[in-house]
C-alpha positions in Angstrom: 0.3 -26.6 39.0 1.9 -25.0 36.0 -0.2 -24.3 32.9 0.7 -23.2 29.4 -1.1 -21.8 26.5 -0.3 -22.7 22.9 -1.4 -20.4 20.2 0.3 -21.0 16.9 3.7 -19.3 16.5 4.7 -19.1 20.3 4.9 -22.9 20.3 7.5 -23.1 17.5 11.2 -23.6 17.9 13.4 -20.9 16.3 15.5 -23.1 13.9 17.7 -20.2 12.9 18.6 -19.5 16.6 19.5 -23.2 17.0 21.8 -23.2 14.0 23.4 -20.1 15.4 23.9 -21.8 18.8 25.6 -24.8 17.0 27.7 -22.6 14.9 28.8 -20.5 17.8 29.8 -23.7 19.8 31.8 -25.0 16.9 33.7 -21.6 16.7 34.3 -21.7 20.5 36.0 -25.1 20.2 38.0 -24.0 17.1 39.2 -20.9 18.8 40.1 -22.9 22.0 42.2 -25.3 19.8 43.7 -22.3 18.1 44.8 -20.8 21.3 47.0 -23.8 22.0 48.8 -23.3 18.6 49.4 -19.6 18.9 50.4 -19.7 22.6 52.5 -23.0 22.9 54.4 -21.6 25.9 51.3 -22.2 28.1 51.3 -25.8 29.5 47.7 -26.9 28.9 48.0 -29.5 31.7 47.9 -26.9 34.4 47.3 -23.5 32.8 43.7 -22.3 32.8 42.1 -21.2 29.6 41.6 -17.6 30.9 45.4 -17.3 31.3 45.8 -17.1 27.5 44.9 -13.5 28.1 48.4 -13.0 29.4 50.0 -14.4 26.2 50.0 -13.4 22.6 46.7 -12.9 20.7 44.6 -12.3 23.7 41.8 -11.2 21.3 41.4 -14.9 20.2 40.4 -15.5 23.7 38.0 -12.7 23.8 36.4 -13.9 20.6 36.1 -17.4 22.1 34.2 -16.1 25.2 32.0 -13.9 23.0 31.0 -16.8 20.8 30.4 -18.8 23.9 27.9 -16.1 25.1 26.2 -16.2 21.7 26.0 -20.0 22.0 24.2 -19.8 25.2 21.8 -16.9 24.4 20.8 -18.2 21.0 20.1 -21.6 22.4 17.8 -19.9 24.9 16.0 -18.1 22.1 15.7 -21.4 20.1 13.9 -23.4 22.9 12.2 -20.7 24.9 8.8 -21.8 23.7 9.4 -25.2 25.1 10.2 -24.0 28.6 6.7 -23.3 29.9 6.8 -24.5 33.4 8.2 -22.5 36.4 11.3 -24.7 36.6 11.8 -24.6 32.9 11.7 -20.7 32.9 14.2 -20.8 35.9 16.5 -22.9 33.8 16.2 -20.4 30.9 17.1 -17.6 33.4 20.2 -19.5 34.5 21.2 -20.0 30.8 20.9 -16.2 30.3 23.1 -15.6 33.4 25.7 -18.1 32.1 25.8 -16.2 28.9 26.3 -13.0 30.8 29.3 -14.6 32.6 30.7 -15.7 29.2 30.2 -12.2 27.7 31.9 -10.5 30.7 34.8 -12.8 30.4 35.2 -11.5 26.8 35.5 -8.0 28.1 37.2 -8.5 31.4 40.2 -10.8 31.3 41.9 -12.6 34.1 43.8 -9.4 35.1 40.5 -7.6 35.8 38.6 -8.0 39.2 35.3 -8.4 37.3 36.7 -11.6 35.7 35.9 -13.3 39.0 32.3 -12.3 38.7 32.3 -13.6 35.1 33.6 -17.0 36.4 30.9 -16.9 39.2 28.2 -16.6 36.6 29.4 -18.6 33.7 30.7 -21.8 35.4 28.0 -22.7 38.0 24.9 -21.2 36.2 25.2 -23.3 33.1 25.0 -26.8 34.8 21.9 -25.6 36.7 20.4 -24.4 33.5 21.2 -27.7 31.8 19.5 -29.8 34.4 16.4 -27.8 34.7 16.0 -27.4 31.0 16.6 -31.0 30.1 14.4 -32.3 32.9 11.5 -30.4 31.5 12.3 -31.1 27.8 12.6 -34.8 28.5 9.0 -34.8 29.8 7.5 -33.3 26.7 6.1 -35.9 24.3 8.0 -34.7 21.3 11.3 -34.7 23.2 10.9 -37.9 25.1 12.8 -40.1 22.6 15.9 -37.9 23.2 15.5 -38.1 27.0 18.7 -40.2 27.7 20.8 -38.1 25.6 19.5 -34.9 27.0 20.0 -36.0 30.6 23.4 -37.6 30.0 24.8 -34.4 28.5 23.2 -32.3 31.1 24.7 -34.3 34.0 28.1 -34.2 32.3 28.1 -30.4 32.7 28.0 -30.6 36.6 30.4 -33.6 36.5 32.9 -31.4 34.7 32.6 -28.8 37.4 33.3 -31.4 40.1 36.3 -32.7 38.2 37.7 -29.2 37.7 37.3 -28.4 41.4 38.9 -31.6 42.4 41.9 -31.3 40.1 42.3 -27.7 41.3 42.5 -28.8 44.9 44.9 -31.5 43.9 47.2 -29.0 42.2 47.3 -26.7 45.3 47.9 -29.6 47.7 50.7 -31.2 45.7 52.2 -27.9 44.8 52.4 -26.8 48.5 53.9 -30.2 49.4 56.5 -29.8 46.7 57.6 -26.5 48.1 55.8 -24.1 45.9 54.8 -20.7 47.0 51.0 -20.4 47.1 51.2 -16.7 47.3 53.0 -16.4 44.0 51.1 -15.0 41.1 50.2 -17.4 38.2 52.3 -15.3 35.8 55.4 -15.7 38.0 55.3 -19.5 37.9 56.5 -21.0 34.6 57.3 -24.5 35.7 55.7 -26.6 38.4 58.1 -28.1 41.0 58.7 -31.8 40.8 55.8 -33.8 42.5 53.1 -31.4 41.5 50.1 -33.0 39.9 48.9 -30.7 37.3 45.6 -31.8 35.7 43.4 -28.8 36.3 44.2 -27.3 32.8 42.9 -30.4 31.1 39.8 -30.4 33.4 39.2 -26.7 32.6 39.3 -27.5 28.8 37.1 -30.5 29.3 34.5 -28.2 31.0 34.4 -26.0 28.0 34.0 -28.9 25.6 31.2 -30.6 27.6 29.3 -27.3 28.1 29.4 -26.9 24.3 28.5 -30.5 23.7 25.3 -30.2 25.9 24.3 -26.9 24.0 24.9 -28.6 20.6 22.8 -31.6 21.7 19.9 -29.6 22.7 20.1 -27.3 19.7 20.3 -30.3 17.3 17.4 -32.0 18.9 15.3 -28.8 18.6 16.1 -28.5 14.9 15.1 -32.1 14.3 11.8 -31.7 16.3 10.8 -28.2 15.0 8.6 -29.4 12.1 6.5 -31.7 14.2 6.2 -29.4 17.2 5.1 -26.5 14.9 2.7 -28.4 12.8 1.0 -31.0 15.0 -1.8 -29.6 17.1 -2.5 -32.9 18.9 1.1 -32.9 20.0 0.6 -29.4 21.4 -2.4 -30.5 23.3 -0.7 -33.5 24.7 2.3 -31.4 25.6 0.1 -29.0 27.5 -1.7 -31.7 29.4 1.7 -33.3 30.3 3.2 -30.0 31.6 -0.1 -29.4 33.7 0.7 -32.6 35.5 4.4 -32.0 36.0 4.7 -29.8 39.0 8.3 -29.5 40.3 10.7 -31.8 38.6 12.6 -34.4 40.5 16.4 -34.7 39.8 17.2 -38.0 38.1 19.7 -40.4 39.8 
């Protein structure tokens, strides 16, 4: 059984951190769009976002990843008081790890071995965080009206990973069948041979967008709910009793 203690300030949501998270997410998306403008030579249908480090204005990509880390970490600060069960705290830990991966990607670009570690943290950790966090939040009385939106956006994060993985495999298979050299470096390939299905680039960009959509959704809901969560002691008691009955969350179908 998980219990929680509410004593005034610790129960409140950090509205400033939530706004910072939303602002950072908007910056991420604007910088991502800007990369397409300043690097038109990269075909977005099959070039990964990280490959912009090999083009002009690589610093724009670093800023994008840095803003992404701020987005994740500030969201964690904003809602940490709402994550009182064991599973909720594990979700917060995964959100922190996702931010670490995003921050590492800002420092270590695709040419550095540690960029693989950054991908290994940033990409899979956020969907885990999104699911665990939204499952708990949707069970709290104040957050319940936003349950569908929270769970929909959380599920879209892992769906985007599946789509990205599937389109990557599709690219490799069709590229090989078209006579492409799988051992060739990405920088040496400028045009895909006829018959190659290149959709992984769009899937990669969709992943970035959906990760940001989830963060903005949670941050915006936290801003809307902050006044009632801070000022309604009956809501706090109801929330405590609800979480004491939670136990381990079951994943929604």
